[in-house]
C-alpha positions as a Markdown table, in Angstrom:
| # | Residue | x | y | z |
|---|---|---|---|---|
| 1 | Met | -14.2 | 129.3 | -41.4 |
| 2 | Thr | -14.4 | 132.9 | -40.4 |
| 3 | Tyr | -11.7 | 135.1 | -42.1 |
| 4 | Lys | -10.1 | 138.0 | -40.3 |
| 5 | Val | -9.9 | 141.1 | -42.5 |
| 6 | Ala | -8.0 | 144.4 | -42.4 |
| 7 | Ile | -9.4 | 147.2 | -44.5 |
| 8 | Leu | -6.9 | 149.7 | -46.0 |
| 9 | Gly | -8.6 | 153.0 | -46.7 |
| 10 | Ala | -11.7 | 154.4 | -44.9 |
| 11 | Gly | -13.3 | 156.0 | -47.9 |
| 12 | Ile | -15.1 | 153.3 | -49.9 |
| 13 | Gly | -13.7 | 151.0 | -47.2 |
| 14 | Ala | -16.6 | 152.2 | -45.0 |
| 15 | Gln | -19.0 | 150.4 | -47.4 |
| 16 | His | -16.8 | 147.3 | -47.4 |
| 17 | Leu | -16.9 | 147.3 | -43.6 |
| 18 | Asp | -20.7 | 147.4 | -43.6 |
| 19 | Ala | -20.8 | 144.4 | -45.9 |
| 20 | Phe | -18.3 | 142.4 | -43.8 |
| 21 | Leu | -20.3 | 143.1 | -40.6 |
| 22 | Ala | -23.4 | 141.8 | -42.4 |
| 23 | Leu | -21.6 | 138.5 | -42.9 |
| 24 | Pro | -20.4 | 137.6 | -39.3 |
| 25 | Asn | -20.2 | 133.9 | -40.0 |
| 26 | Leu | -17.8 | 134.5 | -42.9 |
| 27 | Phe | -15.7 | 137.5 | -42.0 |
| 28 | Glu | -14.4 | 139.4 | -38.9 |
| 29 | Pro | -13.1 | 142.9 | -39.7 |
| 30 | Val | -10.4 | 143.5 | -37.1 |
| 31 | Leu | -8.5 | 146.6 | -38.3 |
| 32 | Val | -9.1 | 149.7 | -40.4 |
| 33 | Cys | -5.9 | 151.4 | -41.6 |
| 34 | Asp | -5.9 | 155.0 | -42.9 |
| 35 | Leu | -3.4 | 157.9 | -42.8 |
| 36 | Asp | -6.4 | 160.0 | -41.7 |
| 37 | Leu | -6.9 | 158.6 | -38.2 |
| 38 | Asp | -10.0 | 160.8 | -37.6 |
| 39 | Arg | -11.7 | 159.3 | -40.6 |
| 40 | Ala | -10.6 | 155.8 | -39.7 |
| 41 | His | -12.0 | 156.3 | -36.1 |
| 42 | Ser | -15.3 | 157.7 | -37.5 |
| 43 | Val | -15.8 | 154.5 | -39.6 |
| 44 | Ala | -14.4 | 151.9 | -37.2 |
| 45 | Asp | -15.2 | 153.0 | -33.6 |
| 46 | Pro | -19.0 | 152.5 | -33.8 |
| 47 | Phe | -18.3 | 148.8 | -34.4 |
| 48 | Gly | -15.4 | 148.3 | -32.0 |
| 49 | Val | -12.9 | 147.7 | -34.8 |
| 50 | Ala | -9.3 | 148.7 | -34.1 |
| 51 | Val | -7.6 | 151.5 | -36.0 |
| 52 | Thr | -4.0 | 152.2 | -37.2 |
| 53 | Ser | -2.2 | 154.4 | -39.7 |
| 54 | Asp | 0.7 | 152.0 | -40.2 |
| 55 | Leu | 0.6 | 149.5 | -43.0 |
| 56 | Glu | 3.4 | 147.4 | -41.5 |
| 57 | Thr | 1.2 | 146.9 | -38.4 |
| 58 | Val | -1.4 | 145.3 | -40.7 |
| 59 | Leu | 1.0 | 143.1 | -42.6 |
| 60 | Ser | 2.9 | 141.9 | -39.5 |
| 61 | Arg | -0.2 | 140.6 | -37.7 |
| 62 | Glu | -0.3 | 136.8 | -38.2 |
| 63 | Asp | -4.0 | 136.6 | -37.3 |
| 64 | Ile | -5.1 | 138.7 | -40.3 |
| 65 | Asp | -6.0 | 136.4 | -43.2 |
| 66 | Met | -7.0 | 139.0 | -45.8 |
| 67 | Val | -6.2 | 142.6 | -46.7 |
| 68 | Asp | -9.0 | 144.6 | -48.4 |
| 69 | Ile | -7.3 | 147.4 | -50.4 |
| 70 | Cys | -9.5 | 150.5 | -50.8 |
| 71 | Leu | -6.7 | 152.9 | -51.6 |
| 72 | Pro | -6.0 | 155.2 | -54.6 |
| 73 | Pro | -5.2 | 153.3 | -57.9 |
| 74 | His | -1.5 | 154.2 | -58.0 |
| 75 | Leu | -1.0 | 152.3 | -54.7 |
| 76 | His | -2.8 | 149.1 | -55.7 |
| 77 | Leu | 0.2 | 147.2 | -57.2 |
| 78 | Ala | 2.7 | 147.8 | -54.5 |
| 79 | Val | 0.4 | 147.2 | -51.6 |
| 80 | Thr | -1.0 | 144.0 | -53.1 |
| 81 | Leu | 2.5 | 142.6 | -53.7 |
| 82 | Ala | 3.4 | 143.5 | -50.1 |
| 83 | Ala | 0.3 | 141.8 | -48.8 |
| 84 | Leu | 1.0 | 138.7 | -50.8 |
| 85 | Asp | 4.6 | 138.6 | -49.5 |
| 86 | Ala | 3.2 | 138.8 | -46.0 |
| 87 | Gly | 1.1 | 135.7 | -46.6 |
| 88 | Lys | -2.2 | 137.5 | -46.9 |
| 89 | Ser | -4.9 | 137.0 | -49.6 |
| 90 | Val | -6.2 | 140.2 | -51.1 |
| 91 | Ile | -9.4 | 141.9 | -52.1 |
| 92 | Cys | -8.6 | 145.0 | -54.2 |
| 93 | Glu | -10.9 | 147.8 | -55.4 |
| 94 | Lys | -11.0 | 148.7 | -59.0 |
| 95 | Pro | -8.9 | 149.2 | -61.0 |
| 96 | Leu | -7.0 | 146.1 | -59.8 |
| 97 | Val | -3.8 | 147.6 | -61.4 |
| 98 | Thr | -3.2 | 149.8 | -64.4 |
| 99 | Ser | -1.3 | 147.7 | -66.9 |
| 100 | Leu | -1.4 | 144.2 | -68.4 |
| 101 | Ala | 2.2 | 143.8 | -67.3 |
| 102 | Asp | 1.2 | 144.4 | -63.7 |
| 103 | Cys | -1.7 | 142.0 | -64.0 |
| 104 | Asp | 0.6 | 139.3 | -65.1 |
| 105 | Arg | 3.1 | 140.2 | -62.4 |
| 106 | Leu | 0.3 | 139.9 | -59.8 |
| 107 | Ala | -0.8 | 136.5 | -61.2 |
| 108 | Ala | 2.8 | 135.2 | -60.9 |
| 109 | Lys | 3.2 | 136.5 | -57.4 |
| 110 | Ala | -0.2 | 135.1 | -56.2 |
| 111 | Lys | 0.7 | 131.7 | -57.6 |
| 112 | Ser | 4.1 | 131.6 | -56.0 |
| 113 | Ala | 2.7 | 132.8 | -52.7 |
| 114 | Gly | -0.2 | 130.4 | -52.7 |
| 115 | Arg | -2.7 | 133.2 | -52.0 |
| 116 | His | -5.7 | 134.7 | -53.8 |
| 117 | Val | -6.3 | 138.1 | -55.3 |
| 118 | Phe | -10.0 | 139.1 | -55.8 |
| 119 | Pro | -10.9 | 142.2 | -57.8 |
| 120 | Val | -13.9 | 144.2 | -56.7 |
| 121 | Phe | -16.8 | 144.2 | -59.2 |
| 122 | Gln | -19.9 | 144.4 | -57.1 |
| 123 | Tyr | -22.2 | 145.2 | -60.0 |
| 124 | Arg | -22.3 | 141.4 | -60.7 |
| 125 | Phe | -24.2 | 140.7 | -57.5 |
| 126 | Gly | -27.9 | 141.3 | -56.9 |
| 127 | Gln | -31.4 | 140.3 | -57.8 |
| 128 | Gly | -31.4 | 141.8 | -61.3 |
| 129 | Met | -28.3 | 140.0 | -62.4 |
| 130 | Ala | -29.5 | 136.7 | -60.7 |
| 131 | Gln | -32.8 | 137.1 | -62.7 |
| 132 | Leu | -30.9 | 137.4 | -66.0 |
| 133 | Leu | -28.6 | 134.5 | -65.4 |
| 134 | His | -31.5 | 132.4 | -64.3 |
| 135 | Leu | -33.3 | 133.0 | -67.6 |
| 136 | Val | -30.1 | 132.3 | -69.6 |
| 137 | Glu | -29.6 | 129.0 | -67.7 |
| 138 | His | -33.2 | 128.0 | -68.5 |
| 139 | Gly | -32.8 | 128.6 | -72.2 |
| 140 | Leu | -35.1 | 131.6 | -72.5 |
| 141 | Ala | -32.5 | 134.2 | -73.6 |
| 142 | Gly | -31.0 | 132.8 | -76.7 |
| 143 | Arg | -28.5 | 134.9 | -78.6 |
| 144 | Cys | -27.8 | 138.5 | -77.7 |
| 145 | Tyr | -28.0 | 140.8 | -80.7 |
| 146 | Ala | -27.2 | 144.2 | -79.4 |
| 147 | Gly | -27.2 | 146.4 | -76.4 |
| 148 | Ser | -26.4 | 149.8 | -74.9 |
| 149 | Leu | -24.7 | 150.9 | -71.7 |
| 150 | Glu | -24.8 | 154.3 | -69.9 |
| 151 | Thr | -22.4 | 155.5 | -67.3 |
| 152 | His | -23.8 | 159.0 | -66.9 |
| 153 | Trp | -22.5 | 160.4 | -63.6 |
| 154 | Asn | -21.9 | 163.9 | -62.1 |
| 155 | Arg | -18.4 | 164.7 | -60.9 |
| 156 | Gly | -17.9 | 168.3 | -59.8 |
| 157 | Thr | -15.5 | 170.5 | -58.0 |
| 158 | Glu | -15.8 | 168.6 | -54.7 |
| 159 | Tyr | -14.8 | 165.3 | -56.3 |
| 160 | Tyr | -11.7 | 166.8 | -57.9 |
| 161 | Ala | -10.7 | 168.5 | -54.7 |
| 162 | Val | -8.9 | 165.3 | -53.8 |
| 163 | Asp | -5.5 | 166.0 | -55.2 |
| 164 | Trp | -4.9 | 162.7 | -56.9 |
| 165 | Arg | -8.1 | 162.6 | -58.9 |
| 166 | Gly | -8.2 | 163.7 | -62.5 |
| 167 | Thr | -4.5 | 163.0 | -62.8 |
| 168 | Trp | -2.6 | 160.4 | -64.7 |
| 169 | Ser | -0.1 | 159.9 | -61.8 |
| 170 | Gly | -2.8 | 159.5 | -59.1 |
| 171 | Glu | -6.0 | 158.2 | -60.7 |
| 172 | Gln | -4.1 | 156.6 | -63.5 |
| 173 | Gly | -7.0 | 157.2 | -65.9 |
| 174 | Gly | -10.3 | 158.9 | -66.2 |
| 175 | Ala | -14.0 | 157.9 | -66.7 |
| 176 | Leu | -13.0 | 154.8 | -68.7 |
| 177 | Leu | -10.9 | 153.4 | -65.8 |
| 178 | Gly | -12.5 | 154.7 | -62.7 |
| 179 | His | -16.2 | 154.7 | -63.6 |
| 180 | Ala | -17.3 | 152.7 | -66.7 |
| 181 | Ile | -15.0 | 149.8 | -65.7 |
| 182 | His | -17.9 | 148.4 | -63.6 |
| 183 | Ile | -20.5 | 148.2 | -66.3 |
| 184 | His | -18.0 | 147.0 | -68.9 |
| 185 | Asp | -17.1 | 144.1 | -66.6 |
| 186 | Leu | -20.8 | 143.4 | -66.3 |
| 187 | Ile | -21.0 | 142.9 | -70.1 |
| 188 | Ser | -18.1 | 140.4 | -70.0 |
| 189 | Ala | -19.8 | 138.6 | -67.1 |
| 190 | Ile | -23.0 | 138.3 | -69.1 |
| 191 | Leu | -21.9 | 137.8 | -72.7 |
| 192 | Gly | -18.3 | 136.7 | -72.4 |
| 193 | Pro | -15.0 | 138.3 | -73.6 |
| 194 | Ile | -14.9 | 141.3 | -75.8 |
| 195 | Ala | -13.4 | 140.6 | -79.2 |
| 196 | Arg | -13.0 | 144.2 | -80.6 |
| 197 | Val | -13.4 | 147.8 | -79.3 |
| 198 | His | -13.5 | 151.1 | -81.1 |
| 199 | Ala | -13.3 | 154.1 | -78.7 |
| 200 | Glu | -13.4 | 157.9 | -78.6 |
| 201 | Thr | -12.4 | 159.8 | -75.5 |
| 202 | Ala | -12.5 | 163.5 | -74.6 |
| 203 | Thr | -12.0 | 165.9 | -71.7 |
| 204 | Leu | -15.0 | 168.2 | -71.9 |
| 205 | Val | -16.5 | 168.7 | -68.4 |
| 206 | Lys | -13.6 | 169.8 | -66.2 |
| 207 | Lys | -10.1 | 171.0 | -66.7 |
| 208 | Ile | -8.4 | 167.8 | -65.7 |
| 209 | Glu | -5.6 | 165.6 | -67.3 |
| 210 | Thr | -7.7 | 162.5 | -67.9 |
| 211 | Glu | -10.8 | 161.9 | -70.0 |
| 212 | Asp | -14.3 | 162.6 | -68.5 |
| 213 | Cys | -16.3 | 161.5 | -71.6 |
| 214 | Ala | -16.1 | 158.5 | -73.8 |
| 215 | Ala | -18.0 | 156.6 | -76.5 |
| 216 | Leu | -17.3 | 152.9 | -77.3 |
| 217 | Thr | -18.5 | 150.3 | -79.7 |
| 218 | Leu | -17.8 | 146.8 | -78.5 |
| 219 | Arg | -18.2 | 143.5 | -80.3 |
| 220 | Thr | -18.2 | 140.3 | -78.2 |
| 221 | Glu | -16.8 | 137.0 | -79.2 |
| 222 | Thr | -20.4 | 135.9 | -79.8 |
| 223 | Asp | -20.9 | 138.8 | -82.2 |
| 224 | Ala | -23.2 | 140.9 | -80.0 |
| 225 | Leu | -22.8 | 144.6 | -80.7 |
| 226 | Ile | -22.7 | 146.9 | -77.7 |
| 227 | Thr | -22.5 | 150.7 | -77.4 |
| 228 | Ser | -21.2 | 152.4 | -74.3 |
| 229 | Ser | -21.8 | 156.1 | -73.5 |
| 230 | Val | -19.7 | 157.5 | -70.6 |
| 231 | Thr | -19.7 | 161.0 | -69.1 |
| 232 | Leu | -19.0 | 162.6 | -65.8 |
| 233 | Gly | -21.0 | 165.7 | -66.8 |
| 234 | Ala | -24.5 | 164.4 | -66.3 |
| 235 | Ala | -27.1 | 166.1 | -64.1 |
| 236 | Asp | -27.3 | 163.1 | -61.8 |
| 237 | Asn | -25.8 | 159.6 | -61.4 |
| 238 | Thr | -27.2 | 156.9 | -63.6 |
| 239 | Ser | -25.9 | 153.4 | -64.7 |
| 240 | Arg | -28.1 | 151.6 | -67.2 |
| 241 | Leu | -27.8 | 148.4 | -69.2 |
| 242 | Arg | -30.2 | 147.4 | -71.9 |
| 243 | Leu | -29.7 | 144.2 | -73.9 |
| 244 | Ala | -31.8 | 142.7 | -76.8 |
| 245 | Phe | -31.7 | 138.9 | -76.7 |
| 246 | Glu | -33.6 | 136.5 | -79.0 |
| 247 | Gly | -36.1 | 135.7 | -76.2 |
| 248 | Phe | -36.5 | 139.1 | -74.5 |
| 249 | Thr | -35.1 | 142.5 | -74.0 |
| 250 | Val | -33.8 | 143.4 | -70.5 |
| 251 | Glu | -33.2 | 146.8 | -68.9 |
| 252 | Ser | -31.4 | 147.1 | -65.6 |
| 253 | Asp | -32.3 | 149.3 | -62.7 |
| 254 | His | -30.6 | 152.7 | -62.9 |
| 255 | Thr | -29.0 | 152.8 | -59.5 |
| 256 | Pro | -25.5 | 154.2 | -60.2 |
| 257 | Tyr | -23.3 | 152.1 | -57.9 |
| 258 | Ala | -25.3 | 148.9 | -57.6 |
| 259 | Pro | -27.6 | 148.5 | -60.6 |
| 260 | Ala | -28.2 | 144.8 | -60.0 |
| 261 | Thr | -29.5 | 145.1 | -56.5 |
| 262 | Lys | -33.2 | 145.6 | -57.5 |
| 263 | Pro | -35.1 | 143.5 | -60.0 |
| 264 | Trp | -34.7 | 144.2 | -63.7 |
| 265 | Arg | -37.4 | 144.6 | -66.4 |
| 266 | Phe | -37.8 | 141.8 | -68.9 |
| 267 | Thr | -40.0 | 142.1 | -72.0 |
| 268 | Ala | -40.7 | 138.9 | -73.9 |
| 269 | Arg | -40.0 | 138.7 | -77.7 |
| 270 | Glu | -41.9 | 136.2 | -79.8 |
| 271 | Pro | -42.0 | 133.3 | -79.9 |
| 272 | Thr | -41.1 | 133.5 | -76.2 |
| 273 | Ser | -44.1 | 134.6 | -74.2 |
| 274 | Gln | -44.3 | 137.0 | -71.3 |
| 275 | Thr | -45.9 | 134.3 | -69.2 |
| 276 | Glu | -42.9 | 132.0 | -69.7 |
| 277 | Ile | -40.6 | 134.9 | -68.6 |
| 278 | Asp | -42.6 | 135.9 | -65.6 |
| 279 | Gln | -43.0 | 132.3 | -64.4 |
| 280 | Ala | -39.3 | 131.7 | -64.6 |
| 281 | Leu | -38.5 | 135.0 | -62.9 |
| 282 | Glu | -40.7 | 133.9 | -59.9 |
| 283 | Glu | -38.3 | 130.9 | -59.5 |
| 284 | Thr | -35.1 | 133.1 | -59.3 |
| 285 | Pro | -33.3 | 132.3 | -56.1 |
| 286 | Ala | -32.8 | 135.1 | -53.6 |
| 287 | Val | -29.2 | 136.5 | -53.6 |
| 288 | Gln | -27.2 | 138.9 | -51.6 |
| 289 | Pro | -26.6 | 142.3 | -53.2 |
| 290 | Ala | -23.4 | 144.2 | -54.2 |
| 291 | Phe | -20.5 | 143.9 | -51.7 |
| 292 | Gln | -22.3 | 141.3 | -49.6 |
| 293 | Gly | -22.7 | 139.1 | -52.6 |
| 294 | Leu | -19.2 | 139.7 | -53.7 |
| 295 | Phe | -17.7 | 138.8 | -50.3 |
| 296 | Ser | -19.9 | 135.8 | -49.8 |
| 297 | Glu | -18.6 | 134.3 | -53.1 |
| 298 | Ile | -15.0 | 135.1 | -52.0 |
| 299 | Ala | -15.6 | 133.1 | -48.8 |
| 300 | Lys | -16.8 | 130.1 | -50.8 |
| 301 | Ser | -13.7 | 130.3 | -53.0 |
| 302 | Leu | -11.4 | 130.5 | -50.0 |
| 303 | Asp | -13.2 | 127.5 | -48.5 |
| 304 | Gly | -12.5 | 125.5 | -51.7 |
| 305 | Lys | -16.2 | 125.5 | -52.7 |
| 306 | Pro | -17.7 | 126.2 | -56.1 |
| 307 | Ser | -18.2 | 130.0 | -56.3 |
| 308 | Lys | -19.0 | 132.9 | -58.5 |
| 309 | Ala | -16.1 | 135.0 | -57.1 |
| 310 | Val | -14.5 | 137.6 | -59.3 |
| 311 | Thr | -11.2 | 136.2 | -60.3 |
| 312 | Leu | -7.8 | 137.6 | -61.1 |
| 313 | Glu | -8.4 | 136.6 | -64.7 |
| 314 | Asp | -11.6 | 138.7 | -64.6 |
| 315 | Gly | -9.6 | 141.6 | -63.4 |
| 316 | Arg | -7.0 | 141.2 | -66.1 |
| 317 | Arg | -9.8 | 141.2 | -68.7 |
| 318 | Ser | -11.1 | 144.5 | -67.4 |
| 319 | Val | -7.7 | 146.1 | -67.6 |
| 320 | Glu | -7.3 | 144.6 | -71.1 |
| 321 | Leu | -10.4 | 146.4 | -72.3 |
| 322 | Val | -9.3 | 149.7 | -70.8 |
| 323 | Thr | -5.9 | 149.2 | -72.5 |
| 324 | Ala | -7.6 | 148.5 | -75.9 |
| 325 | Ala | -10.0 | 151.5 | -75.5 |
| 326 | Tyr | -7.1 | 153.9 | -74.8 |
| 327 | His | -5.1 | 152.6 | -77.7 |
| 328 | Ser | -8.2 | 152.8 | -80.0 |
| 329 | Ala | -8.9 | 156.4 | -78.9 |
| 330 | Arg | -5.3 | 157.4 | -79.6 |
| 331 | Thr | -4.9 | 155.7 | -83.0 |
| 332 | Gly | -8.5 | 156.2 | -84.3 |
| 333 | Met | -8.6 | 152.5 | -85.1 |
| 334 | Pro | -10.5 | 149.5 | -83.8 |
| 335 | Val | -8.5 | 147.2 | -81.6 |
| 336 | Thr | -8.8 | 143.4 | -81.6 |
| 337 | Leu | -8.5 | 141.5 | -78.3 |
| 338 | Pro | -6.9 | 139.6 | -76.6 |
| 339 | Leu | -3.7 | 141.7 | -76.2 |
| 340 | Gly | -0.4 | 140.1 | -75.6 |
| 341 | Ala | 3.0 | 141.2 | -74.2 |
| 342 | Asn | 3.9 | 142.7 | -77.6 |
| 343 | His | 1.1 | 145.3 | -77.5 |
| 344 | Pro | 2.3 | 148.9 | -77.4 |
| 345 | Leu | 0.4 | 149.6 | -74.2 |
| 346 | Tyr | 1.2 | 146.3 | -72.4 |
| 347 | Asp | 3.3 | 148.2 | -69.9 |
| 348 | Gly | 0.7 | 150.9 | -69.3 |
| 349 | Trp | -1.3 | 153.6 | -71.0 |
| 350 | Gln | -0.1 | 156.6 | -69.0 |
| 351 | Pro | 1.2 | 159.4 | -71.3 |
| 352 | Ser | 4.9 | 159.8 | -71.3 |
């Protein structure tokens, strides 16, 4: 089946459109919706996709199967609920929502509507990630001992010229929420749930409301120890993952927004040999990268086929980690996960 999609927001939505167009047997983008019609036309017109500035026009069209939400974070919940009420399934950019209460509300609404909500975590898709998962599945990884993550990006005056950025009301959070959330999801996808987090946050780079630097220590349920360094004050944009397993050490590509697209570097650790690693890597199946890979798996899920689509539960887990990190940074104490409805930040972490 080919699913007809409307894209809400022509910023990052332009990259989503490119990915949908690369999958013509799975998706047909039929509408781009943006309050800035000039921007919408610049994105949609070259491909003959219609444009509107009216959300109700999108939701009222019976031929649209899915709404792809690429809007500012403070709009995600209301628009997702409206789309579900209109009988649409939803793809939603990160952060899915900004509280565990809203995650649980979305899950209940999706269930009652009989529709799907897919968070956007494109870091999971690409050749590097496929290589790692292939080695894990073939028993060459063993236990993960420790690792380090870097989200070292450069966000200057132009970035914050958009009025909702850097604010609790608009962006809903800082570097933890809008930037490092991708690589933190990647750790959960590789190693499983996080069991404990200890975090420090600071606003050091720009005069904004939200944090632009953070340092975290994560302990997974399998007892791997991971450190995460986050800043928006780097000279360039780099995302890096390095993990030490029993059988090898792996380092990701450093591309900031799609680090799994290119092959990763694997160095064998005795008694595993480099020859074993290299031979297994040659057998890694080819996969689609980033948004194309994400959307391809979503199509499989919609078709009722086995898939690696990012789930609503995955989205909740990412929000849970952000919640725990903010709580830890404010209390100075480590926080144990999972978090329930009795947690002080269950309804949100925005300062009162």
